[in-house]
MIDOSE-1310 file (N, C-alpha, C; in nm, 2 decimals, decimal comma, always signed):
residues 67
xxxx	+0,08/-0,12/+0,00/+0,00/+0,00/+0,00/+0,09/+0,12/+0,00; +0,05/+0,22/-0,07/+0,12/+0,35/-0,08/+0,13/+0,41/+0,06; +0,24/+0,46/+0,10/+0,25/+0,53/+0,23/+0,16/+0,65/+0,25; +0,14/+0,72/+0,14/+0,05/+0,84/+0,15/-0,10/+0,79/+0,18
xxxx	-0,14/+0,68/+0,11/-0,27/+0,63/+0,14/-0,29/+0,57/+0,28; -0,19/+0,50/+0,32/-0,19/+0,43/+0,45/-0,20/+0,54/+0,56; -0,12/+0,64/+0,55/-0,12/+0,75/+0,64/-0,25/+0,82/+0,65; -0,31/+0,85/+0,53/-0,44/+0,91/+0,53/-0,55/+0,83/+0,59
xxxx	-0,55/+0,70/+0,57/-0,65/+0,61/+0,63/-0,63/+0,60/+0,78; -0,51/+0,60/+0,83/-0,48/+0,60/+0,97/-0,53/+0,73/+1,04; -0,51/+0,84/+0,97/-0,56/+0,97/+1,03/-0,72/+0,96/+1,03; -0,78/+0,90/+0,93/-0,92/+0,89/+0,93/-0,97/+0,80/+1,05
xxxx	-0,90/+0,70/+1,08/-0,93/+0,61/+1,20/-0,91/+0,69/+1,33; -0,81/+0,77/+1,34/-0,78/+0,85/+1,46/-0,89/+0,95/+1,47; -0,93/+1,02/+1,37/-1,04/+1,12/+1,37/-1,17/+1,06/+1,42; -1,21/+0,94/+1,36/-1,33/+0,87/+1,40/-1,33/+0,83/+1,55
xxxx	-1,22/+0,78/+1,59/-1,21/+0,74/+1,74/-1,21/+0,86/+1,83; -1,15/+0,97/+1,79/-1,15/+1,09/+1,87/-1,29/+1,15/+1,87; -1,37/+1,14/+1,76/-1,51/+1,18/+1,77/-1,59/+1,10/+1,86; -1,57/+0,97/+1,86/-1,64/+0,88/+1,95/-1,61/+0,91/+2,09
xxxx	-1,49/+0,94/+2,12/-1,45/+0,97/+2,26/-1,52/+1,10/+2,30; -1,52/+1,20/+2,21/-1,59/+1,33/+2,25/-1,74/+1,31/+2,27; -1,80/+1,22/+2,19/-1,94/+1,19/+2,21/-1,96/+1,12/+2,35; -1,88/+1,03/+2,38/-1,89/+0,96/+2,51/-1,87/+1,06/+2,62
xxxx	-1,78/+1,15/+2,61/-1,76/+1,26/+2,72/-1,88/+1,35/+2,73; -1,94/+1,38/+2,62/-2,06/+1,46/+2,62/-2,18/+1,39/+2,69; -2,19/+1,26/+2,66/-2,30/+1,18/+2,73/-2,27/+1,17/+2,87; -2,15/+1,16/+2,91/-2,12/+1,15/+3,06/-2,14/+1,28/+3,13
xxxx	-2,11/+1,39/+3,07/-2,12/+1,52/+3,13/-2,27/+1,57/+3,14; -2,34/+1,55/+3,03/-2,47/+1,61/+3,02/-2,59/+1,51/+3,02; -2,56/+1,38/+3,02/-2,66/+1,28/+3,04/-2,75/+1,26/+2,92; -2,72/+1,33/+2,81/-2,80/+1,32/+2,69/-2,75/+1,20/+2,61
xxxx	-2,85/+1,11/+2,58/-2,82/+0,99/+2,50/-2,82/+1,02/+2,35; -2,72/+0,97/+2,29/-2,72/+0,97/+2,14/-2,72/+0,83/+2,09; -2,81/+0,80/+1,99/-2,83/+0,67/+1,95/-2,70/+0,61/+1,88; -2,68/+0,48/+1,89/-2,57/+0,42/+1,83/-2,56/+0,44/+1,68
xxxx	-2,67/+0,42/+1,61/-2,66/+0,44/+1,46/-2,62/+0,59/+1,43; -2,67/+0,68/+1,51/-2,63/+0,82/+1,48/-2,48/+0,84/+1,51; -2,43/+0,78/+1,61/-2,28/+0,79/+1,64/-2,20/+0,73/+1,53; -2,25/+0,61/+1,48/-2,17/+0,54/+1,38/-2,18/+0,61/+1,25
xxxx	-2,29/+0,67/+1,21/-2,30/+0,74/+1,09/-2,21/+0,87/+1,09; -2,21/+0,94/+1,20/-2,13/+1,06/+1,20/-1,98/+1,02/+1,21; -1,95/+0,91/+1,28/-1,81/+0,87/+1,28/-1,76/+0,83/+1,15; -1,84/+0,77/+1,07/-1,80/+0,73/+0,93/-1,78/+0,86/+0,84
xxxx	-1,87/+0,95/+0,86/-1,85/+1,08/+0,78/-1,72/+1,15/+0,83; -1,70/+1,15/+0,96/-1,58/+1,22/+1,01/-1,45/+1,15/+0,96; -1,45/+1,01/+0,96/-1,34/+0,94/+0,91/-1,32/+0,96/+0,76; -1,42/+0,96/+0,68/-1,41/+0,99/+0,54/-1,36/+1,13/+0,51
xxxx	-1,41/+1,23/+0,58/-1,36/+1,36/+0,56/-1,22/+1,38/+0,60; -1,18/+1,32/+0,71/-1,04/+1,33/+0,76/-0,95/+1,26/+0,66; -0,99/+1,15/+0,61/-0,91/+1,07/+0,52/-0,89/+1,15/+0,39; -0,99/+1,21/+0,34/-0,99/+1,29/+0,21/-0,90/+1,41/+0,24
xxxx	-0,92/+1,48/+0,35/-0,85/+1,60/+0,37/-0,70/+1,58/+0,39; -0,66/+1,47/+0,47/-0,52/+1,45/+0,48/-0,46/+1,40/+0,36; -0,53/+1,32/+0,27/-0,48/+1,28/+0,15/-0,45/+1,40/+0,05; -0,54/+1,49/+0,05/-0,53/+1,61/-0,03/-0,42/+1,70/+0,02
xxxx	-0,41/+1,71/+0,15/-0,31/+1,81/+0,21/-0,17/+1,76/+0,23; -0,15/+1,63/+0,20/-0,02/+1,57/+0,22/+0,08/+1,64/+0,14; +0,19/+1,68/+0,20/+0,30/+1,75/+0,13/+0,28/+1,90/+0,12; +0,16/+1,95/+0,15/+0,14/+2,09/+0,14/+0,15/+2,16/+0,27
xxxx	+0,15/+2,09/+0,38/+0,15/+2,15/+0,51/+0,30/+2,18/+0,55; +0,32/+2,29/+0,61/+0,46/+2,32/+0,66/+0,50/+2,22/+0,76; +0,63/+2,18/+0,75/+0,68/+2,08/+0,85/+0,66/+1,94/+0,82; +0,59/+1,91/+0,71/+0,57/+1,77/+0,67/+0,68/+1,72/+0,58
xxx	+0,77/+1,65/+0,64/+0,89/+1,61/+0,57/+0,89/+1,46/+0,55; +0,77/+1,39/+0,55/+0,77/+1,25/+0,53/+0,80/+1,22/+0,38; +0,87/+1,11/+0,36/+0,91/+1,08/+0,22/+0,79/+1,04/+0,13
């Protein structure tokens, strides 16, 4: 697998997991329940957006010296 693609996919996974952690914290603090399908749907959208953004921005960000 191309390193650029692999890196972008991993950033997508990180973004989705970070979103799910934030939703869990919101539920713990405010007691508002969010349905599991809603969490999953938004997590997939967040992962796809983060993957696309990091793939497009790879090499354009300052300080990114990966080969």
